[in-house]
C-alpha positions as CSV (number, residue, x, y, z in Angstrom):
1,M,-11.8,-35.2,28.0
2,L,-14.3,-33.0,28.9
3,N,-16.4,-33.1,32.2
4,I,-20.0,-31.1,32.3
5,L,-19.4,-28.5,35.4
6,D,-22.6,-26.8,35.4
7,F,-25.8,-27.6,33.2
8,E,-29.1,-25.6,33.1
9,F,-32.0,-25.2,30.6
10,E,-35.0,-24.0,30.5
11,E,-38.0,-25.2,28.0
12,V,-41.5,-23.8,27.5
13,P,-43.7,-26.7,25.9
14,I,-46.0,-25.5,22.8
15,G,-49.0,-23.5,24.6
16,G,-47.4,-23.4,28.2
17,G,-46.5,-20.4,30.0
18,S,-47.1,-17.0,27.9
19,L,-47.2,-18.7,24.6
20,P,-48.1,-18.0,21.9
21,I,-46.2,-14.7,21.8
22,A,-46.8,-12.4,18.8
23,V,-43.5,-11.0,17.1
24,N,-45.2,-8.3,15.0
25,A,-42.6,-6.4,12.5
26,G,-40.9,-3.3,13.6
27,Q,-41.2,-4.3,17.9
28,P,-38.4,-4.0,19.8
29,E,-36.4,-7.3,20.8
30,L,-38.3,-9.7,23.1
31,P,-37.3,-12.2,25.6
32,L,-38.3,-15.3,25.5
33,T,-36.5,-17.5,28.1
34,E,-33.4,-17.5,30.3
35,I,-30.7,-19.6,31.9
36,W,-28.0,-19.5,34.6
37,L,-24.6,-20.8,34.3
38,S,-21.1,-20.2,36.4
39,V,-17.7,-20.2,35.0
40,N,-15.0,-20.9,37.2
41,G,-11.8,-21.3,35.3
42,S,-9.8,-19.8,32.1
43,N,-10.0,-23.0,30.3
44,Q,-13.7,-23.7,30.6
45,Y,-16.0,-23.5,27.7
46,I,-19.7,-22.7,27.8
47,F,-22.0,-24.5,24.9
48,M,-25.6,-23.6,24.4
49,Y,-28.1,-24.5,22.4
50,S,-31.9,-23.7,21.3
51,T,-34.7,-24.2,19.4
52,V,-37.4,-22.4,18.8
53,G,-41.0,-23.5,17.1
54,W,-42.6,-20.7,15.5
55,Q,-45.5,-19.9,12.7
56,A,-46.7,-17.3,10.3
57,Q,-50.4,-16.8,8.8
58,I,-50.8,-17.0,5.0
59,T,-53.6,-14.4,4.3
60,S,-54.5,-12.4,0.8
61,T,-50.8,-10.2,1.1
62,T,-47.0,-11.5,0.8
63,I,-45.1,-11.4,4.1
64,A,-41.7,-12.5,4.6
65,P,-41.1,-12.5,8.3
66,E,-37.3,-12.4,9.5
67,L,-36.6,-13.3,12.8
68,I,-33.6,-12.5,14.6
69,F,-32.7,-14.8,17.1
70,R,-29.8,-13.4,20.2
71,V,-28.6,-14.6,23.1
72,R,-27.4,-12.0,25.2
73,R,-25.3,-12.0,28.7
74,G,-26.6,-10.1,31.7
75,G,-29.8,-9.0,30.5
76,Y,-32.3,-8.8,27.5
77,G,-32.2,-4.7,26.9
78,T,-29.9,-3.7,23.9
79,N,-27.1,-2.6,26.5
80,S,-26.6,-6.5,27.4
81,P,-23.8,-7.9,25.0
82,I,-24.8,-10.1,22.0
83,I,-23.2,-12.9,22.7
84,F,-24.3,-15.0,19.3
85,Q,-27.0,-13.5,17.1
86,T,-28.7,-16.0,14.0
87,S,-31.9,-15.1,11.8
88,D,-34.3,-17.2,10.1
89,S,-37.2,-16.3,7.5
90,A,-39.7,-17.5,5.2
91,L,-41.4,-16.2,2.4
92,L,-45.1,-16.7,2.3
93,I,-47.2,-15.7,-1.0
94,G,-50.2,-14.1,-0.6
95,N,-53.2,-16.4,-1.8
96,N,-56.9,-14.8,-2.2
97,S,-58.2,-18.4,-1.7
98,I,-56.5,-19.8,1.3
99,S,-55.5,-18.9,4.5
100,M,-53.5,-21.0,6.5
101,T,-50.6,-21.1,9.3
102,I,-46.8,-22.0,8.1
103,G,-44.8,-23.9,11.1
104,M,-41.7,-23.3,11.2
105,T,-38.5,-24.8,13.8
106,T,-35.4,-22.9,14.0
107,A,-32.1,-24.2,15.9
108,F,-29.0,-23.6,16.7
109,D,-26.1,-24.1,18.8
110,H,-22.9,-21.9,20.0
111,T,-19.8,-22.5,21.9
112,E,-17.5,-19.5,23.3
113,L,-14.8,-19.1,25.6
114,P,-16.2,-16.7,27.7
115,P,-14.3,-13.4,28.4
116,M,-12.2,-13.0,31.8
117,S,-14.9,-10.3,33.5
118,V,-17.6,-13.4,33.6
119,I,-15.1,-16.0,35.3
120,G,-15.9,-16.8,38.9
121,T,-19.3,-15.4,38.4
122,A,-22.7,-16.5,37.9
123,Q,-24.0,-15.2,34.7
124,Q,-27.8,-14.9,33.4
125,Y,-28.3,-15.6,29.4
126,F,-31.2,-14.8,27.7
127,L,-32.7,-15.9,24.3
128,T,-34.6,-13.0,22.8
129,I,-36.3,-12.5,19.4
130,Q,-37.1,-9.4,17.0
131,N,-38.6,-9.8,13.8
132,I,-36.9,-7.3,10.7
133,G,-39.0,-8.4,8.3
134,V,-42.5,-8.0,6.3
135,G,-45.5,-9.1,8.2
136,N,-45.9,-10.7,11.5
137,A,-45.2,-13.9,13.4
138,S,-46.0,-15.7,16.5
139,I,-43.7,-17.5,19.0
140,V,-45.8,-21.2,19.5
141,G,-43.0,-23.2,21.0
142,P,-41.6,-25.4,22.2
143,V,-39.1,-22.5,23.5
144,N,-35.8,-24.4,24.5
145,L,-32.6,-22.7,25.9
146,T,-29.9,-25.4,27.1
147,G,-26.5,-24.6,28.3
148,F,-23.2,-26.3,29.7
149,V,-20.2,-25.3,31.1
150,L,-17.7,-27.9,29.9
151,G,-13.7,-27.9,31.6
């Protein structure tokens, strides 16, 4: 039977904190939130889950934002290791007669056996976002990152 040895979550509600955040195509990776977890033994696992609310605006042009969601260990820059990555997208066909916002929710979970280099230390985990598609999107919330150490 597994026990919860460490737990942390960070949740930014809709409109809370610095939300909404513009995520423009071609922009560098942006941090959304972070948590700290401590792994103290080699037989312990990290389990994380996340939910991010985002939206895109339909205008007269066709857009297809593709958002890359990453969890990085130790920092949010490109030199920090990616421990998980997934993407979500929306193809929005332009229409001259309407303009509306389409809301999306992306959710994921990840389990890992952490590398020996992090055992015995507190590690910071960052949830980041990058838009590699065409057209812009906004992170509107809620944004949640939850982590458990199980052993």
